[in-house]
C-alpha positions as MATLAB code, in Angstrom:
seq = 'MADNKSKRDNQDRTKVSSSEDYEVQYLVTKYDLSKNRALELIAKHGGNRQKIESELEAVNI';
ca = [
     278.257  103.684  117.229;
     277.464  100.336  118.778;
     275.024  100.057  121.636;
     277.102   99.812  124.826;
     275.236   97.178  126.844;
     277.294   97.900  129.987;
     275.827  101.417  130.236;
     272.123  101.006  130.795;
     269.590  103.556  131.839;
     265.883  104.189  131.269;
     266.562  106.051  128.027;
     267.681  102.812  126.369;
     264.358  101.176  127.232;
     262.252  103.801  125.481;
     263.417  102.754  122.012;
     263.331   99.515  120.059;
     266.270   99.083  117.713;
     265.649   97.183  114.497;
     269.370   96.443  114.289;
     269.313   94.522  117.582;
     267.877   91.058  116.949;
     267.006   90.455  120.604;
     264.829   93.590  120.716;
     262.951   92.605  117.563;
     262.593   89.034  118.861;
     261.092   90.341  122.101;
     258.260   92.033  120.162;
     257.782   88.972  117.959;
     257.449   86.704  120.986;
     255.439   88.999  123.268;
     252.842   89.967  120.658;
     252.976   86.889  118.395;
     254.056   88.899  115.345;
     256.026   88.061  112.263;
     259.502   89.548  112.131;
     258.496   91.657  109.116;
     255.489   93.097  110.974;
     257.679   93.971  113.968;
     260.176   95.726  111.703;
     257.342   97.649  109.992;
     256.071   98.886  113.364;
     259.561   99.932  114.446;
     259.991  101.913  111.226;
     256.489  103.418  111.453;
     256.955  104.686  115.011;
     260.654  105.480  114.805;
     261.452  102.834  117.397;
     259.275  104.447  120.083;
     258.461  101.474  122.345;
     255.442  103.122  123.964;
     253.751  103.886  120.622;
     254.480  100.409  119.245;
     253.100   98.645  122.312;
     250.068  100.954  122.477;
     249.170  100.130  118.880;
     249.590   96.408  119.463;
     247.580   96.427  122.684;
     244.762   98.402  121.017;
     244.525   95.737  118.307;
     244.509   92.871  120.835;
     241.596   94.244  122.905;
];
């Protein structure tokens, strides 16, 4: 089922979808990653935004 962008709530913000280019691009831009690295992190953490960003922020300290 396609992501319905007209129905937005906080639940949608907790996950990063590898099938949505704009979500992957956000990680690439914000953390200066390669697209492949962003996709690896999404797969590793099951799309959990909090875990992905925690790992990236821990590395950037």
